[in-house]
C-alpha angles and dihedrals in degrees: 000000000000117000114235112229117220117219107215091194088071094047122102091221096056120101140168114240132210091232108105091201093053107025099166128061145181119216092193094058094026100229140118125219145171093235129050110290092235089060091052091049091050091048093049101040106020089232132096117261109284094193095063113132121176115237 
């Protein structure tokens, strides 16, 4: 079974922050990160992001 990769850049919840330490953010989960938010969600839950919504 091939894992589907989510592209945060095409998600309506993704945003770029002004924080140089945490430049990427997710409005749906309300967090900022260095990596893409979908990677952090996968790492934390073991599941693909369930809040993804295409722009």
